[in-house]
N, C-alpha and C positions, 0 to 999 in steps of 0.2 A: 562125785559129780565131774562134769571137764570143767578146764582152764578158764577164767575167764577170756584167755587170749592166747596165744602161744609165747613163749618165751626164748630167746636167744641169747648169747652170750660173745661179745667181739673178742677175738683172741690180741697180745698184745701186737704194738704195732714197734711205738722208740720208747718205752717205758725204761727198757734197758736192753743190753745186748741178748738176741733169744740165741739159746741152741736148740736147734731142732728137735732132740730127744725131749724139752721141755715143750713144745708146740702141741708135738703129736700127744705129750702124754697130756697136757689139758684137753684138746679135742675128745679123748677118751674120758676122761673124766667127767668133760660136760654132757658125753654120752648117756656115763654112767648114772650122774645124777639124777637124769632127769627130763635135762634142756632139748627142748624143740629144735635151734638151730647152732649153729657155730659159725660166725663170720670174721671172715677177713680182710683188713684198709687196703683199699689198693693205691699205695703211697709210693713213693719214689726216694725221697729225702725229706729229712727235716732241720733248719736251723736249729738248735737246743740252745734254751734260754742260757747257758751258760757257754756259749761261742763255741761250742761244737757243733758238727753234724752227722749225726744219725738216720741210717734207713731201716726199713723192714724187709723183711725175704718179698720173692715177685709172688704178684696173690694167684695168680693163676696156676703158676708151677705147685706153691703151697696147696690150693685147694685141689687140684686134680692129688697130691701125694693125702689130704687128709682125706677124699674122697674113701681113698684107698682102706683105711684104719680104720674107716667108722663102716656103720650098719643100717642106722636108723637115723639119726641126725638130719636135719637140711644144712643146706652148706651155699651162704655168698658171699658175694663180695662188697662192701661195704663201703662206698660201692663202685666200680669200674669205671676210672675215668676214658673216655670214649677216645679223649687224645691219647694214651700213650699207643693205643694198637689200632693199627690196620681194620676197619668194622669188620671187612670180611673174616678176618684171622681170628677176631674175638671170636664170632659168631665160631667159628670151628673150634677154638678152644671150650667153648663154652658149650657147643654137641658132646666134645669129649669126655670132659668133664661130668657133664649130668649122664654120659654112658659109663662110668667108671663106678660113679655113685646109683646107679642102677635108677635116675629118675629123681635125685633129690636136692637139685641145683634150684635156686632161684638169682637169678642174673640182676642184679642192681645196675643200674647205669646212670652215668652225670658226665658232666663237662667240665670235672674238675674244677680247682682254685686258687693252689698255691703254687702262684709263678716260678719261685724258687728250681721248683723243679723240673715244669717245663724247660726250663732255662738253661740248667744242667744237664739236663740228659737229650738238647737239642729237639725238644718239639714245638710248632707255634703255640705261640698262647693268646695271638689278635681269633675273633670271630668265632668264641669257642662256644657260646650257643648256637650259630649258624654251622659252624664242626659237628655239633653234636646232634645239630636236626637230621644231615646229610647223613651220619654214620647209622644213627638211630632208623634209619627207611634200611637200609642194605640189615646192619643186624636183626631187624627182623622180620625183613624179606624172608632171610634166608633159615631163621630159625623157624619159621611159622610156614613156609612153603615150601624150603629147599631149594630156592632159586632166588636170583638178586641178578637183574640189568639195568645197573644207575651212572648216569653221567651228570654230575653236581658239578658244583662250582670247586669240592675241594677232596670230591671221591669219586672214583672211577671205577669201577666193574662192568666187564661184560661179559653176559650168558656163565656166572657163577652158578657154582653148585656145592649143593652142602651135602658131601658124601661121606662116611654112614651120615643119615640122618641122625636126630634128637631120637633118642627112645622112647621121649611122649609122645604120640601125634598131636601136630599143633606145638611143639618143643616147650621147654620149662620157664615158668612165667618171668615175667619182664615187672622189674620196680624201678618205678623214677626217684632218683636223690633227689631228688629236687623239689623246693616251693614257690621259685621266682615264678613270677606271671607267664611271660614267654616260653617256661621251659615245661612249665602246665600247658598252656596252649598247646603246645609242641606233642608232651607226651602225652596226655589224659586219654587223647581218643585212641592211644593204643596199649596201654600199660595195662598188667593185671591189681598192681600194687604201688602208694607212693609212701615215699621212707622222708622224714626230719632228721637232723640232728639234733640233740639235747641241748646246745649252745643259743639252738636258733630260736624253741618256743619257752625258753626259761624254762626249761628242766619241770613243769609244775603240770598238773591233769589238765587245769582251766588254761596255760598258756596253749597246752593241745589242743583242747577243742575250739577254741578262737581256731588257731591255722585250719584245723578240719573244718571246720562251718565255708573258711575263704576257699579250701581246695576244693567241697562238695559242692559249691557254687560254679567256678571254673569246671569241674568234671561234666555239672548239667549242663553248663555252654557247648560243652565237648559231644552231647549228647550218648552219654553215658547214664545210666539210671543209678540212685541214688545206693548207696552203699556197693556199687559194682564195681569203683576201682578201692581196693583194699586201704584202709589209712595204717601205717605202722611207724613206730618213732625207737630212737636209740633213746635210753633213759641212763644217767652217769648216775651210778652206786657208789659210795665209799662207805669201807667197810676199817674193823678195826686198824690202824698200819698203815692206812692211808693215806700218802703227802702231798696229794696233787698227781694232776696228769701232765705227764714229763711232755709236751708239746709245745713251741714258740704258740699252736692257735689256739691251745687250752687254756692259754695264760689269759686272752684279751678277752675273755668272757666273763660276764658274771651270771653265773647259774646257779645255783649252788648243789653239791650232791644230795643224792638220798642216803638217808642215814636210819641206824638203829636199830632195833632187835631181827629175826626173821619174820615177826609177823609186822612189824613197822613195813617193815619194804614189799612184802607183800601186798600188805595192805597200798600201799602207792601204783604197782602193777593194774590192784584190782580197779584203783581211782584211774587210771590210763583208760581199760577197758570199758569202764563207763564212761570216758571221754568219747568214747568212738576207737581206741584202738585195737587193732586184728592183731598183731603184731609186735611186740616189743624188744630190743636188743639190749640190753646191760652191759654198758661201759663201765668196766669193774677199777675200783682202786682199793687195793692193790690189783694185779690182775695174775696170779696164782694159780696153778694146780688146789694148792690151799683154800682159796676166796672161793674158787669153785665148787669146791665139795663143800664149803660151808654154805654158798649159797642152794644146794640140796636141801635145807632147811625149810628156806622162802619157798622153791616150788612142793616142797610136803605139804605147807600151809595151804600154798593155792590150792592144791590137791582137796582138802579136808574143807574149801569153803564151801 
């Protein structure tokens, strides 16, 4: 029987210092045990609870490399902050990664939220949603039509052409990484899916269902048919040995992780699918090659349901 929904895994951000060989080993392990997708965060640095500063590898470079060492899994940023990239260049990067992967990229897009990294790297933090609106206009125009000519308040491109074009007609699917009312109004007319982080719906199927109902109403108002924009969600999972997500953001929320046997975790994923999730991304504590291999048992249980 087919799985109730697609299941992905988010690779580490700042849980610890990561070597590149370990990161590629995780991506290969995820593909080997049967995950449908592999995701990386698009962040630059975090202030850690102990007062130190730590950052992950750059997202698009990482995605290009992972596309070259995997064959089957979908890949994507969870999610790319449009503020960190000139919009036309982000579209160019996405088309390139999609080509390297043979058409396996999902382009998750958001406005960004962590003011610390904006300031540290010199990106403007003001008018983030308005900037996102203009960026999305250029990105979708280039990925879907191969052309953009746009003159806005924040973005200005003249007769921009995306060549080589994406490997898939119409470009890779776009995913909106926000459920904010204004972001939904801007994104839902154009995207293929939307995503919510585990902390923002309480990490429960019931919490997700409530958000999904609200997003479906917004999608209908945007002229989309019921279910036309796929619902996706990150799910926090704690395995034996987990000690809590190591970032200042994760320490400020009150959402309990999913724990238990492979059957327990598979049951939670099935319940998320029952609440309308078409794709979930597991955010795993701890996140190691061994954890990914352990989660292969969860996928086996799902495949037998």
